The first five atom37 places (N, CA, C, CB, O) and aatype in JSON, in Angstrom:
{
  "aatype": [20, 20, 20, 20, 20, 20, 20, 20, 20, 20, 20, 20, 20, 20, 20, 20, 20, 20, 20, 20, 20, 20, 20, 20, 20, 20, 20, 20, 20, 20, 20, 20, 20, 20, 20, 20, 20, 20, 20, 20, 20, 20, 20, 20, 20, 20, 20, 20, 20, 20, 20, 20, 20, 20, 20, 20, 20, 20, 20, 20, 20, 20, 20, 20, 20, 20, 20, 20, 20, 20, 20, 20, 20, 20, 20, 20, 20, 20, 20, 20, 20, 20, 20, 20, 20, 20, 20, 20, 20, 20, 20, 20, 20, 20, 20, 20, 20, 20, 20, 20, 20, 20, 20, 20, 20, 20, 20, 20, 20, 20, 20, 20],
  "atom_mask": [
    [1, 1, 1, 1, 1],
    [1, 1, 1, 1, 1],
    [1, 1, 1, 1, 1],
    [1, 1, 1, 1, 1],
    [1, 1, 1, 1, 1],
    [1, 1, 1, 1, 1],
    [1, 1, 1, 1, 1],
    [1, 1, 1, 1, 1],
    [1, 1, 1, 1, 1],
    [1, 1, 1, 1, 1],
    [1, 1, 1, 1, 1],
    [1, 1, 1, 1, 1],
    [1, 1, 1, 1, 1],
    [1, 1, 1, 1, 1],
    [1, 1, 1, 1, 1],
    [1, 1, 1, 1, 1],
    [1, 1, 1, 1, 1],
    [1, 1, 1, 1, 1],
    [1, 1, 1, 1, 1],
    [1, 1, 1, 1, 1],
    [1, 1, 1, 1, 1],
    [1, 1, 1, 1, 1],
    [1, 1, 1, 1, 1],
    [1, 1, 1, 1, 1],
    [1, 1, 1, 1, 1],
    [1, 1, 1, 1, 1],
    [1, 1, 1, 1, 1],
    [1, 1, 1, 1, 1],
    [1, 1, 1, 1, 1],
    [1, 1, 1, 1, 1],
    [1, 1, 1, 1, 1],
    [1, 1, 1, 1, 1],
    [1, 1, 1, 1, 1],
    [1, 1, 1, 1, 1],
    [1, 1, 1, 1, 1],
    [1, 1, 1, 1, 1],
    [1, 1, 1, 1, 1],
    [1, 1, 1, 1, 1],
    [1, 1, 1, 1, 1],
    [1, 1, 1, 1, 1],
    [1, 1, 1, 1, 1],
    [1, 1, 1, 1, 1],
    [1, 1, 1, 1, 1],
    [1, 1, 1, 1, 1],
    [1, 1, 1, 1, 1],
    [1, 1, 1, 1, 1],
    [1, 1, 1, 1, 1],
    [1, 1, 1, 1, 1],
    [1, 1, 1, 1, 1],
    [1, 1, 1, 1, 1],
    [1, 1, 1, 1, 1],
    [1, 1, 1, 1, 1],
    [1, 1, 1, 1, 1],
    [1, 1, 1, 1, 1],
    [1, 1, 1, 1, 1],
    [1, 1, 1, 1, 1],
    [1, 1, 1, 1, 1],
    [1, 1, 1, 1, 1],
    [1, 1, 1, 1, 1],
    [1, 1, 1, 1, 1],
    [1, 1, 1, 1, 1],
    [1, 1, 1, 1, 1],
    [1, 1, 1, 1, 1],
    [1, 1, 1, 1, 1],
    [1, 1, 1, 1, 1],
    [1, 1, 1, 1, 1],
    [1, 1, 1, 1, 1],
    [1, 1, 1, 1, 1],
    [1, 1, 1, 1, 1],
    [1, 1, 1, 1, 1],
    [1, 1, 1, 1, 1],
    [1, 1, 1, 1, 1],
    [1, 1, 1, 1, 1],
    [1, 1, 1, 1, 1],
    [1, 1, 1, 1, 1],
    [1, 1, 1, 1, 1],
    [1, 1, 1, 1, 1],
    [1, 1, 1, 1, 1],
    [1, 1, 1, 1, 1],
    [1, 1, 1, 1, 1],
    [1, 1, 1, 1, 1],
    [1, 1, 1, 1, 1],
    [1, 1, 1, 1, 1],
    [1, 1, 1, 1, 1],
    [1, 1, 1, 1, 1],
    [1, 1, 1, 1, 1],
    [1, 1, 1, 1, 1],
    [1, 1, 1, 1, 1],
    [1, 1, 1, 1, 1],
    [1, 1, 1, 1, 1],
    [1, 1, 1, 1, 1],
    [1, 1, 1, 1, 1],
    [1, 1, 1, 1, 1],
    [1, 1, 1, 1, 1],
    [1, 1, 1, 1, 1],
    [1, 1, 1, 1, 1],
    [1, 1, 1, 1, 1],
    [1, 1, 1, 1, 1],
    [1, 1, 1, 1, 1],
    [1, 1, 1, 1, 1],
    [1, 1, 1, 1, 1],
    [1, 1, 1, 1, 1],
    [1, 1, 1, 1, 1],
    [1, 1, 1, 1, 1],
    [1, 1, 1, 1, 1],
    [1, 1, 1, 1, 1],
    [1, 1, 1, 1, 1],
    [1, 1, 1, 1, 1],
    [1, 1, 1, 1, 1],
    [1, 1, 1, 1, 1],
    [1, 1, 1, 1, 1],
    [1, 1, 1, 1, 1]
  ],
  "atom_positions": [
    [[-0.59, -18.12, 11.9], [-1.21, -16.87, 12.33], [-1.58, -16.04, 11.11], [-0.27, -16.08, 13.27], [-0.76, -15.84, 10.22]],
    [[-2.83, -15.57, 11.06], [-3.3, -14.76, 9.96], [-2.84, -13.32, 10.19], [-4.85, -14.83, 9.81], [-3.23, -12.69, 11.17]],
    [[-2.01, -12.81, 9.3], [-1.54, -11.44, 9.48], [-0.99, -10.84, 8.2], [-0.48, -11.4, 10.55], [-0.64, -11.54, 7.25]],
    [[-0.93, -9.5, 8.23], [-0.31, -8.71, 7.18], [0.72, -7.81, 7.85], [-1.36, -7.88, 6.36], [0.43, -7.17, 8.86]],
    [[1.92, -7.77, 7.3], [2.99, -6.98, 7.88], [3.58, -6.07, 6.81], [4.08, -7.89, 8.5], [4.13, -6.54, 5.81]],
    [[3.46, -4.76, 7.04], [3.98, -3.78, 6.08], [5.41, -3.4, 6.42], [3.09, -2.53, 6.04], [5.85, -3.51, 7.57]],
    [[6.12, -2.95, 5.41], [7.47, -2.42, 5.59], [7.76, -1.44, 4.47], [8.53, -3.57, 5.61], [7.05, -1.4, 3.46]],
    [[8.82, -0.64, 4.66], [9.29, 0.22, 3.59], [8.97, 1.69, 3.74], [8.73, -0.23, 2.33], [9.37, 2.49, 2.9]],
    [[8.26, 2.07, 4.79], [7.97, 3.47, 4.98], [9.21, 4.26, 5.39], [6.89, 3.64, 6.0], [10.28, 3.69, 5.63]],
    [[9.05, 5.58, 5.49], [10.16, 6.42, 5.91], [9.95, 7.85, 5.53], [11.44, 5.92, 5.32], [8.85, 8.27, 5.17]],
    [[11.04, 8.62, 5.62], [11.05, 10.04, 5.29], [11.68, 10.22, 3.91], [11.81, 10.86, 6.36], [12.76, 9.69, 3.63]],
    [[11.01, 10.97, 3.06], [11.51, 11.2, 1.71], [11.21, 12.64, 1.32], [10.88, 10.21, 0.69], [10.22, 13.22, 1.76]],
    [[12.06, 13.2, 0.48], [11.84, 14.57, 0.01], [10.78, 14.59, -1.09], [13.15, 15.19, -0.5], [10.57, 13.59, -1.77]],
    [[10.11, 15.73, -1.25], [9.15, 15.85, -2.36], [9.81, 15.5, -3.69], [8.57, 17.26, -2.42], [10.94, 15.9, -3.96]],
    [[9.08, 14.76, -4.5], [9.61, 14.28, -5.76], [10.32, 12.95, -5.69], [10.53, 15.27, -6.31], [10.67, 12.37, -6.71]],
    [[10.54, 12.47, -4.48], [11.24, 11.21, -4.3], [10.33, 10.0, -4.43], [11.91, 11.19, -2.97], [9.15, 10.11, -4.75]],
    [[10.93, 8.83, -4.18], [10.2, 7.56, -4.32], [10.38, 6.69, -3.08], [10.69, 6.81, -5.56], [11.38, 6.77, -2.37]],
    [[9.38, 5.86, -2.85], [9.44, 4.82, -1.82], [8.7, 3.61, -2.34], [8.83, 5.31, -0.47], [7.79, 3.71, -3.16]],
    [[9.11, 2.46, -1.85], [8.39, 1.23, -2.18], [7.96, 0.57, -0.88], [9.28, 0.26, -3.03], [8.78, 0.24, -0.03]],
    [[6.65, 0.4, -0.74], [6.09, -0.29, 0.42], [5.84, -1.75, 0.06], [4.77, 0.38, 0.88], [5.48, -2.09, -1.07]],
    [[6.05, -2.6, 1.03], [5.78, -4.03, 0.85], [4.88, -4.53, 1.96], [7.1, -4.85, 0.83], [4.9, -4.02, 3.08]],
    [[4.09, -5.53, 1.63], [3.18, -6.15, 2.6], [3.32, -7.66, 2.47], [1.69, -5.69, 2.38], [3.08, -8.23, 1.4]],
    [[3.7, -8.31, 3.55], [3.85, -9.76, 3.57], [2.65, -10.39, 4.25], [5.15, -10.16, 4.29], [2.28, -10.0, 5.36]],
    [[2.04, -11.35, 3.58], [0.85, -12.02, 4.09], [1.19, -13.41, 4.6], [-0.23, -12.1, 3.0], [2.08, -14.08, 4.07]],
    [[0.47, -13.84, 5.62], [0.63, -15.2, 6.12], [-0.66, -15.68, 6.74], [1.77, -15.27, 7.14], [-1.49, -14.89, 7.19]],
    [[-0.83, -17.0, 6.76], [-1.95, -17.6, 7.45], [-3.24, -17.73, 6.67], [-2.23, -16.84, 8.64], [-4.25, -18.19, 7.21]],
    [[-3.24, -17.35, 5.39], [-4.43, -17.51, 4.58], [-4.02, -17.67, 3.12], [-5.4, -16.3, 4.75], [-2.87, -17.46, 2.76]],
    [[-4.98, -18.05, 2.29], [-4.71, -18.3, 0.88], [-4.62, -16.96, 0.14], [-5.82, -19.21, 0.25], [-5.59, -16.49, -0.44]],
    [[-3.44, -16.39, 0.18], [-3.21, -15.03, -0.33], [-3.69, -14.88, -1.77], [-1.72, -14.68, -0.24], [-4.3, -13.87, -2.12]],
    [[-3.43, -15.87, -2.6], [-3.72, -15.76, -4.02], [-5.21, -15.67, -4.34], [-3.13, -16.93, -4.74], [-5.58, -15.36, -5.47]],
    [[-6.05, -15.94, -3.36], [-7.49, -15.95, -3.6], [-8.15, -14.6, -3.37], [-8.15, -16.97, -2.72], [-9.33, -14.43, -3.66]],
    [[-7.4, -13.63, -2.85], [-8.0, -12.38, -2.39], [-7.48, -11.15, -3.12], [-7.76, -12.22, -0.92], [-6.3, -11.02, -3.42]],
    [[-8.43, -10.24, -3.39], [-8.05, -8.89, -3.78], [-7.34, -8.23, -2.59], [-9.29, -8.05, -4.23], [-7.73, -8.4, -1.44]],
    [[-6.3, -7.49, -2.9], [-5.53, -6.81, -1.86], [-5.57, -5.3, -2.08], [-4.07, -7.3, -1.84], [-5.73, -4.83, -3.2]],
    [[-5.44, -4.58, -1.0], [-5.62, -3.13, -1.02], [-4.51, -2.44, -0.24], [-6.99, -2.77, -0.44], [-3.93, -2.99, 0.69]],
    [[-4.24, -1.21, -0.65], [-3.47, -0.26, 0.15], [-4.38, 0.92, 0.48], [-2.16, 0.2, -0.6], [-5.01, 1.5, -0.4]],
    [[-4.42, 1.25, 1.77], [-5.13, 2.42, 2.25], [-4.11, 3.36, 2.89], [-6.26, 2.03, 3.25], [-2.97, 2.98, 3.15]],
    [[-4.54, 4.58, 3.15], [-3.71, 5.51, 3.92], [-4.6, 6.39, 4.78], [-2.83, 6.38, 2.98], [-5.77, 6.62, 4.48]],
    [[-4.0, 6.86, 5.86], [-4.71, 7.77, 6.76], [-3.76, 8.85, 7.23], [-5.31, 7.01, 7.97], [-2.76, 8.58, 7.9]],
    [[-4.08, 10.07, 6.87], [-3.31, 11.22, 7.33], [-3.89, 11.71, 8.65], [-3.31, 12.35, 6.27], [-5.04, 11.41, 9.0]],
    [[-3.1, 12.46, 9.38], [-3.54, 12.99, 10.67], [-4.77, 13.86, 10.47], [-2.4, 13.8, 11.36], [-4.78, 14.76, 9.63]],
    [[-5.81, 13.57, 11.24], [-7.02, 14.37, 11.18], [-7.94, 14.06, 10.02], [-6.66, 15.77, 11.13], [-8.94, 14.74, 9.82]],
    [[-7.61, 13.03, 9.24], [-8.42, 12.68, 8.08], [-8.88, 11.24, 8.18], [-7.64, 12.91, 6.78], [-8.34, 10.44, 8.95]],
    [[-9.89, 10.91, 7.38], [-10.39, 9.54, 7.34], [-9.46, 8.66, 6.52], [-11.82, 9.49, 6.76], [-8.72, 9.14, 5.66]],
    [[-9.51, 7.37, 6.81], [-8.72, 6.43, 6.03], [-9.29, 6.37, 4.61], [-8.72, 5.01, 6.69], [-10.51, 6.32, 4.42]],
    [[-8.4, 6.38, 3.62], [-8.85, 6.39, 2.24], [-8.17, 5.29, 1.44], [-8.59, 7.76, 1.59], [-7.02, 4.92, 1.7]],
    [[-8.91, 4.77, 0.46], [-8.37, 3.74, -0.42], [-7.39, 4.37, -1.4], [-9.5, 3.01, -1.17], [-7.7, 5.37, -2.06]],
    [[-6.21, 3.79, -1.5], [-5.18, 4.27, -2.43], [-5.16, 3.43, -3.7], [-3.8, 4.25, -1.75], [-5.17, 3.97, -4.8]],
    [[-5.12, 2.12, -3.54], [-5.01, 1.24, -4.7], [-5.5, -0.15, -4.34], [-3.55, 1.19, -5.21], [-5.51, -0.55, -3.17]],
    [[-5.9, -0.89, -5.36], [-6.3, -2.28, -5.16], [-5.81, -3.12, -6.33], [-7.84, -2.41, -5.01], [-5.57, -2.61, -7.43]],
    [[-5.67, -4.42, -6.07], [-5.23, -5.33, -7.12], [-5.96, -6.65, -6.93], [-3.68, -5.54, -7.09], [-6.03, -7.18, -5.82]],
    [[-6.51, -7.18, -8.0], [-7.3, -8.39, -7.93], [-6.4, -9.6, -7.71], [-8.13, -8.56, -9.2], [-5.18, -9.53, -7.85]],
    [[-7.02, -10.69, -7.37], [-6.28, -11.87, -6.92], [-5.27, -12.36, -7.94], [-7.25, -12.98, -6.61], [-4.18, -12.8, -7.58]],
    [[-5.63, -12.29, -9.22], [-4.72, -12.75, -10.26], [-3.74, -11.68, -10.69], [-5.5, -13.24, -11.45], [-2.85, -11.94, -11.5]],
    [[-3.9, -10.47, -10.16], [-3.03, -9.37, -10.53], [-3.42, -8.69, -11.82], [-1.64, -9.85, -10.65], [-2.76, -7.75, -12.25]],
    [[-4.5, -9.15, -12.46], [-4.86, -8.6, -13.75], [-5.65, -7.32, -13.71], [-5.62, -9.59, -14.49], [-5.78, -6.64, -14.73]],
    [[-6.2, -6.96, -12.56], [-7.0, -5.75, -12.48], [-6.55, -4.88, -11.34], [-8.46, -6.1, -12.32], [-6.46, -5.33, -10.2]],
    [[-6.27, -3.62, -11.65], [-5.84, -2.67, -10.63], [-6.71, -1.42, -10.69], [-4.34, -2.31, -10.82], [-7.25, -1.07, -11.73]],
    [[-6.82, -0.77, -9.55], [-7.54, 0.5, -9.46], [-6.78, 1.44, -8.55], [-8.98, 0.29, -8.96], [-6.11, 1.0, -7.61]],
    [[-6.89, 2.75, -8.84], [-6.16, 3.75, -8.07], [-7.06, 4.93, -7.74], [-4.94, 4.22, -8.84], [-7.97, 5.27, -8.49]],
    [[-6.78, 5.55, -6.61], [-7.4, 6.82, -6.3], [-6.91, 7.85, -7.32], [-7.08, 7.27, -4.84], [-5.77, 7.79, -7.78]],
    [[-7.78, 8.79, -7.64], [-7.4, 9.82, -8.63], [-6.15, 10.57, -8.2], [-8.56, 10.8, -8.83], [-5.35, 10.99, -9.04]],
    [[-5.99, 10.74, -6.91], [-4.87, 11.54, -6.39], [-3.51, 10.88, -6.61], [-5.08, 11.8, -4.92], [-2.48, 11.55, -6.52]],
    [[-3.49, 9.56, -6.89], [-2.2, 8.87, -7.05], [-2.02, 8.28, -8.44], [-2.08, 7.78, -6.02], [-0.95, 7.73, -8.73]],
    [[-3.02, 8.37, -9.29], [-2.91, 7.8, -10.63], [-1.71, 8.39, -11.38], [-4.19, 8.05, -11.43], [-1.48, 9.6, -11.38]],
    [[-0.96, 7.5, -12.01], [0.21, 7.93, -12.76], [1.46, 8.07, -11.91], [-0.06, 9.21, -13.42], [2.56, 8.24, -12.44]],
    [[1.31, 8.0, -10.59], [2.47, 8.12, -9.69], [2.72, 6.85, -8.89], [2.27, 9.29, -8.73], [3.87, 6.5, -8.62]],
    [[1.65, 6.16, -8.52], [1.77, 4.95, -7.71], [1.44, 3.72, -8.56], [0.84, 5.01, -6.48], [0.62, 3.78, -9.48]],
    [[2.1, 2.6, -8.24], [1.83, 1.34, -8.91], [1.72, 0.23, -7.87], [2.93, 1.02, -9.95], [2.64, 0.04, -7.06]],
    [[0.61, -0.49, -7.9], [0.43, -1.64, -7.02], [0.77, -2.9, -7.79], [-1.01, -1.69, -6.45], [0.45, -3.02, -8.98]],
    [[1.41, -3.86, -7.12], [1.75, -5.12, -7.75], [1.72, -6.22, -6.69], [3.15, -5.04, -8.45], [1.72, -5.95, -5.49]],
    [[1.7, -7.46, -7.15], [1.69, -8.57, -6.21], [2.47, -9.74, -6.78], [0.25, -9.0, -5.88], [2.61, -9.89, -7.99]],
    [[2.96, -10.55, -5.86], [3.64, -11.79, -6.2], [2.99, -12.88, -5.37], [5.2, -11.71, -5.93], [3.28, -13.03, -4.18]],
    [[2.11, -13.64, -5.99], [1.36, -14.65, -5.23], [2.25, -15.76, -4.71], [0.26, -15.24, -6.09], [1.97, -16.34, -3.66]],
    [[3.32, -16.07, -5.41], [4.23, -17.11, -4.94], [4.94, -16.68, -3.66], [5.26, -17.44, -6.03], [5.18, -17.5, -2.77]],
    [[5.26, -15.4, -3.57], [5.94, -14.88, -2.38], [4.95, -14.35, -1.35], [6.91, -13.78, -2.76], [5.35, -13.99, -0.24]],
    [[3.66, -14.29, -1.7], [2.63, -13.79, -0.79], [2.9, -12.34, -0.41], [2.55, -14.67, 0.47], [2.83, -11.97, 0.76]],
    [[3.21, -11.55, -1.39], [3.57, -10.16, -1.16], [2.75, -9.25, -2.07], [5.08, -9.94, -1.4], [2.43, -9.6, -3.2]],
    [[2.41, -8.07, -1.54], [1.82, -7.02, -2.35], [2.61, -5.74, -2.08], [0.28, -6.82, -2.03], [2.87, -5.39, -0.93]],
    [[3.0, -5.06, -3.14], [3.84, -3.88, -3.05], [3.12, -2.64, -3.56], [5.13, -4.09, -3.81], [2.17, -2.73, -4.34]],
    [[3.6, -1.5, -3.11], [3.12, -0.21, -3.62], [4.34, 0.64, -3.93], [2.17, 0.5, -2.59], [5.04, 1.11, -3.03]],
    [[4.59, 0.83, -5.22], [5.68, 1.7, -5.66], [5.14, 3.11, -5.75], [6.29, 1.23, -7.02], [4.17, 3.36, -6.47]],
    [[5.76, 4.03, -5.03], [5.28, 5.41, -4.98], [6.36, 6.33, -5.54], [4.91, 5.82, -3.54], [7.45, 6.43, -4.98]],
    [[6.05, 7.0, -6.63], [6.97, 7.93, -7.26], [6.4, 9.35, -7.22], [7.25, 7.52, -8.71], [5.22, 9.55, -6.95]],
    [[7.26, 10.31, -7.47], [6.85, 11.72, -7.51], [6.05, 12.08, -6.26], [6.01, 12.02, -8.77], [4.98, 12.7, -6.35]],
    [[6.56, 11.7, -5.12], [5.83, 11.9, -3.87], [5.67, 13.38, -3.54], [6.55, 11.2, -2.72], [6.52, 14.21, -3.84]],
    [[4.53, 13.66, -2.91], [4.16, 15.04, -2.55], [3.94, 15.1, -1.05], [2.88, 15.52, -3.32], [3.68, 14.08, -0.42]],
    [[4.03, 16.28, -0.47], [3.77, 16.4, 0.97], [2.38, 15.87, 1.35], [3.89, 17.86, 1.41], [2.21, 15.33, 2.44]],
    [[1.42, 16.02, 0.48], [0.07, 15.53, 0.79], [-0.05, 14.01, 0.77], [-0.92, 16.12, -0.18], [-1.1, 13.47, 1.12]],
    [[1.01, 13.31, 0.36], [1.03, 11.85, 0.46], [1.43, 11.37, 1.85], [1.98, 11.27, -0.58], [1.39, 10.18, 2.14]],
    [[1.82, 12.3, 2.7], [2.2, 11.95, 4.07], [1.02, 11.31, 4.8], [2.69, 13.18, 4.83], [-0.06, 11.89, 4.88]],
    [[1.24, 10.11, 5.32], [0.18, 9.36, 5.98], [0.74, 8.05, 6.52], [-1.0, 9.09, 5.01], [1.88, 7.68, 6.21]],
    [[-0.06, 7.38, 7.31], [0.22, 5.99, 7.64], [-0.45, 5.14, 6.56], [-0.31, 5.6, 9.09], [-1.63, 5.31, 6.27]],
    [[0.32, 4.24, 5.97], [-0.16, 3.39, 4.88], [-0.42, 1.99, 5.43], [0.86, 3.35, 3.71], [0.4, 1.41, 6.14]],
    [[-1.6, 1.48, 5.07], [-2.04, 0.18, 5.57], [-2.3, -0.78, 4.42], [-3.29, 0.34, 6.42], [-2.84, -0.41, 3.38]],
    [[-1.91, -2.0, 4.62], [-2.25, -3.1, 3.73], [-3.53, -3.75, 4.26], [-1.08, -4.15, 3.64], [-3.73, -3.88, 5.47]],
    [[-4.4, -4.15, 3.34], [-5.69, -4.74, 3.74], [-6.07, -5.85, 2.78], [-6.8, -3.67, 3.8], [-5.9, -5.74, 1.56]],
    [[-6.6, -6.93, 3.35], [-7.13, -8.02, 2.55], [-7.67, -9.1, 3.44], [-6.06, -8.58, 1.62], [-7.23, -9.26, 4.57]],
    [[-8.65, -9.85, 2.93], [-9.29, -10.92, 3.7], [-9.79, -10.39, 5.04], [-8.3, -12.09, 3.92], [-9.72, -11.09, 6.06]],
    [[-10.29, -9.17, 5.05], [-10.83, -8.54, 6.25], [-9.78, -8.36, 7.34], [-11.99, -9.35, 6.79], [-10.1, -8.3, 8.53]],
    [[-8.5, -8.28, 6.92], [-7.41, -8.12, 7.88], [-6.66, -6.84, 7.56], [-6.45, -9.36, 7.85], [-6.4, -6.53, 6.39]],
    [[-6.3, -6.09, 8.59], [-5.48, -4.9, 8.44], [-4.07, -5.19, 8.94], [-6.09, -3.7, 9.21], [-3.87, -5.9, 9.92]],
    [[-3.1, -4.62, 8.23], [-1.75, -4.61, 8.76], [-1.63, -3.53, 9.83], [-0.73, -4.39, 7.65], [-2.59, -2.81, 10.11]],
    [[-0.44, -3.44, 10.42], [-0.22, -2.49, 11.51], [0.07, -1.08, 11.0], [0.92, -2.96, 12.38], [0.01, -0.12, 11.77]],
    [[0.37, -0.95, 9.72], [0.63, 0.35, 9.13], [2.1, 0.71, 9.11], [-0.13, 1.4, 9.86], [2.88, 0.24, 9.95]],
    [[2.48, 1.54, 8.14], [3.84, 2.05, 8.04], [3.77, 3.53, 7.69], [4.66, 1.26, 6.98], [3.02, 3.94, 6.81]],
    [[4.57, 4.32, 8.39], [4.51, 5.77, 8.23], [5.31, 6.2, 7.0], [5.05, 6.49, 9.49], [6.45, 5.79, 6.8]],
    [[4.68, 7.04, 6.19], [5.35, 7.69, 5.06], [5.27, 9.2, 5.29], [4.69, 7.29, 3.68], [4.18, 9.76, 5.45]],
    [[6.42, 9.85, 5.32], [6.49, 11.29, 5.5], [7.23, 11.91, 4.33], [7.17, 11.65, 6.84], [8.37, 11.56, 4.04]],
    [[6.56, 12.84, 3.67], [7.16, 13.53, 2.52], [7.39, 14.98, 2.92], [6.24, 13.43, 1.24], [6.45, 15.76, 3.09]],
    [[8.66, 15.32, 3.08], [9.0, 16.65, 3.58], [10.42, 17.01, 3.2], [8.82, 16.73, 5.1], [11.28, 16.14, 3.1]],
    [[10.65, 18.3, 2.99], [12.0, 18.76, 2.71], [12.67, 19.22, 4.0], [11.99, 19.9, 1.68], [13.83, 19.65, 3.98]]
  ]
}
């Protein structure tokens, strides 16, 4: 079955950290650029970060540069998003995307 499954979301205080993971199955994971998107309530879905198939090229939204890090392990078929120095405006549902497939999303809430 072709799918992406996210995990690792939750509630965290401002300034805290979370690590999101996305497990891929059913396709040649190592051949595809992978992405993390997010969607806050009342807003459009936005691209947060991307990583090329070999892991050598990454890109970030300006709003998360220096705070978030995307990484992948092709052997484990996983792509992660390490989020540090979290802010209330990072609150959103975070989605993994690749090979034209969306994961189900994981909620991240940053609040005191």
